[in-house]
Structures are given as C-alpha cells and as structure tokens.
C-alpha positions in Angstrom: 95.6 86.4 180.2 98.3 85.4 182.8 96.6 83.4 185.6 98.5 82.6 189.2 97.1 79.1 190.7 98.0 78.9 194.3 97.7 75.3 195.5 98.5 74.1 191.7 99.8 70.7 193.2 96.5 69.6 194.7 93.8 67.9 193.2 91.6 71.0 192.5 94.8 73.3 191.6 95.5 70.5 189.0 92.4 70.7 187.5 92.2 74.1 187.5 95.5 74.7 186.1 94.5 72.0 183.2 91.5 73.7 182.3 92.5 77.2 182.0 95.7 76.2 180.7 93.8 75.8 177.4 93.5 79.5 176.9 95.9 81.5 179.5 99.0 81.3 180.7 99.1 79.9 183.8 101.6 80.3 186.6 101.7 77.5 189.4 102.5 78.4 192.7 102.8 76.5 196.0 104.8 75.0 198.8 106.8 72.7 196.8 108.9 73.1 193.7 106.3 74.6 191.5 107.0 78.1 189.1 106.8 80.1 192.2 107.2 78.9 195.8 104.5 80.7 198.3 103.6 80.1 201.6 100.0 81.6 202.1 100.5 81.8 206.3 103.3 84.1 205.7 102.5 87.6 204.3 106.4 87.9 203.3 106.1 84.7 201.2 103.0 86.3 199.8 104.5 89.6 198.7 107.7 87.7 197.2 105.5 85.8 195.1 103.7 88.7 193.6 107.1 90.3 193.3 108.5 87.4 191.3 105.6 87.3 189.3 105.0 90.7 188.3 101.6 91.8 186.7 99.0 89.4 186.4 95.6 89.0 185.2 93.9 86.6 187.7 94.8 85.1 191.0 93.2 81.9 191.9 93.6 80.3 195.5 92.6 76.5 195.6 94.5 76.0 198.9 94.0 76.3 202.7 94.4 74.0 205.9 92.3 73.6 208.3 92.0 71.1 211.7 89.5 68.6 211.4 88.3 67.4 215.0 85.3 67.5 217.5 84.6 71.1 219.1 85.1 69.6 222.4 88.8 68.7 221.7 89.3 72.1 219.6 91.6 74.4 221.2 92.3 78.0 220.1 96.0 76.6 218.8 94.2 73.8 216.2 91.6 76.6 215.2 94.5 78.7 214.5 95.6 76.7 211.7 92.2 77.5 209.7 92.5 81.0 210.7 96.2 81.4 209.7 95.6 79.4 206.5 92.4 78.8 204.9 90.9 82.4 206.2 93.8 85.0 206.7 96.1 83.2 204.2 93.4 83.6 201.5 92.4 87.0 202.3 95.8 88.1 202.2 96.5 86.8 198.5 93.8 89.7 197.7 95.5 92.6 200.2 98.9 92.0 199.4 97.8 91.2 195.3 95.4 94.1 194.7 98.5 96.3 193.3 99.8 93.4 191.0 96.6 92.4 189.3 95.3 94.4 186.3 92.7 96.9 185.3 89.3 94.3 185.0 91.3 91.2 186.4 90.0 89.0 189.3 90.5 87.0 192.2 88.8 83.6 193.0 89.3 82.0 196.6 87.9 79.0 197.7 85.4 78.1 200.6 83.7 74.8 200.9 80.3 72.9 201.3 80.7 72.3 205.3 79.7 76.2 205.9 76.5 75.5 204.7 76.1 71.5 205.1 77.9 70.8 208.4 79.7 67.8 209.2 81.0 66.4 212.4 84.8 67.9 212.9 84.5 70.2 210.6 83.6 73.6 212.6 86.9 74.9 212.5 87.3 74.3 208.7 83.5 75.9 208.1 84.3 78.9 210.4 87.1 79.8 207.9 84.9 78.9 204.7 82.0 81.4 206.0 84.8 84.2 206.7 86.0 83.5 203.2 82.4 84.0 201.8 81.5 87.0 203.8 84.6 88.8 203.0 84.2 88.1 199.2 80.9 89.5 199.3 81.8 92.5 201.2 84.9 93.5 199.4 83.3 92.9 196.1 81.6 96.5 196.3 84.8 98.2 196.6 87.1 96.6 194.6 89.3 98.8 192.7 89.7 99.4 189.1 87.1 97.1 187.9 88.6 94.1 189.8 86.3 91.3 190.5 86.6 88.7 193.6 84.6 85.3 193.7 84.6 82.3 195.5 84.1 78.5 195.0 82.6 76.0 197.3 83.2 72.5 196.3 81.7 69.6 197.6 83.8 66.6 198.5 85.8 65.2 195.2 85.6 61.9 193.8 89.5 61.9 193.7 89.3 62.5 197.5 86.9 60.0 198.9 89.3 57.7 200.0 90.8 60.3 202.3 87.9 62.3 203.3 85.0 60.2 202.3 84.2 59.0 205.9 83.5 63.1 206.6 81.0 62.8 204.2 78.6 60.3 204.6 75.8 60.5 201.9 77.3 63.3 200.1 77.2 63.1 196.4 80.8 63.6 195.5 82.1 65.6 192.4 84.8 65.3 189.8 87.5 68.1 190.1 87.2 68.6 186.3 83.7 70.2 187.1 85.0 71.8 190.2 87.2 73.3 188.1 84.7 75.2 185.4 83.6 77.1 188.5 87.0 78.7 188.5 87.0 79.2 184.6 83.4 80.8 185.4 85.1 83.3 187.8 88.3 84.2 185.6 86.5 84.4 182.2 83.0 85.4 183.3 81.6 89.0 184.6 80.2 88.1 187.9 81.7 89.6 191.0 80.9 89.1 194.9 79.4 85.4 193.9 80.4 82.0 195.8 80.0 79.5 193.2 78.6 76.1 194.5 79.6 73.1 193.0 77.4 70.4 194.8 
C-alpha cells in the first residue's frame, strides 16, 4: 500500500514510518524537507500535498499543535491554535483527501489521553482531541467506497518525558514503537470508527 504519514518527522511519526515501512511504501509529509511539504492549518497546502502524491491507500496524521496553559489564562487566540491545527487541520486531511484515497483505504487521526484523563493546562488540547474522536466515530458510518477512519489516543511517550513529563505526573509513559502498532492496526486491520487507546 501507499501510505502518507503527516508529521513524519515527529517522534510518533518516525515510529509509524519505521513500523509501516516494513510492508508499505511510505510518503513522509510535514512542514520541513520531507518527501512532501504540508501545513495542515492551510487547506490550500493540504490540497497541494494530495495533488503531488496522487492516489494513495492510507493517510495517517501524527501531527497537530495545541497551546498548553491554564484555563484562566486561555484566550480565544491561544485556543485557536488547537482548533486550527489539531482539530480542523486533521479533519481537513479527511475532507480534502477523500477523493485521493482508493476504495477500501483508510484515514487514521491522532487524539490523546488528556481528553479522557485530564491534566492541568491541557484543556485546549483535550477539547481538540475530543472533537477529533467524535468526528471519527460519526464520519465512520458514512464514509464512501469502503474507506475506513479511526483515531489513536496515545499516552505520554517515554521519548518525550524530558519535555512533557511535568504535565503528566504519575502517568505510565509508553514507547513510541508501541504507539506505532495502533496505527498499523488501523491501516492493516478492518475496523472503523475506533479510537485506539495506547495506555
């Protein structure tokens, strides 16, 4: 299969590309010098990416930014970061990619543990994660041509503990290689409308 991994330079994206690259052709997409350049906050950029790649079998999104900060200091502008990137950006990958995904293909988006197990300063990210999860569950019942759609909800990564560990006290971190298996399950499996939790 031909698989686009958006966010391929990130920790999870690299692990996904390594795991799925064993059996599939991987097109690495992101903002910086990969196979294809894309900014998911721009619909035009997403369209251009699909025009460059042509028909594919699977789209994986391992990207999406959000502001971390207390609710009392959260402004509409700061909240828009998560809306434009993590929420709208990922959903636009589906809406604009529908005609490029082959019959029986799939989309896999990324949510995260914070929507189900809240942490301080994580409300904006949790909002976007929950929106993505709801979209996936609802969209799955009307995707055309046998196309499947799922999401993956990872815990904090072992590889990212030095950067994000303080936000997740007492959480049991998971290795990126284990998270990558959930994306493999989504691409190579038969389920749809699922949110695979990797805790």
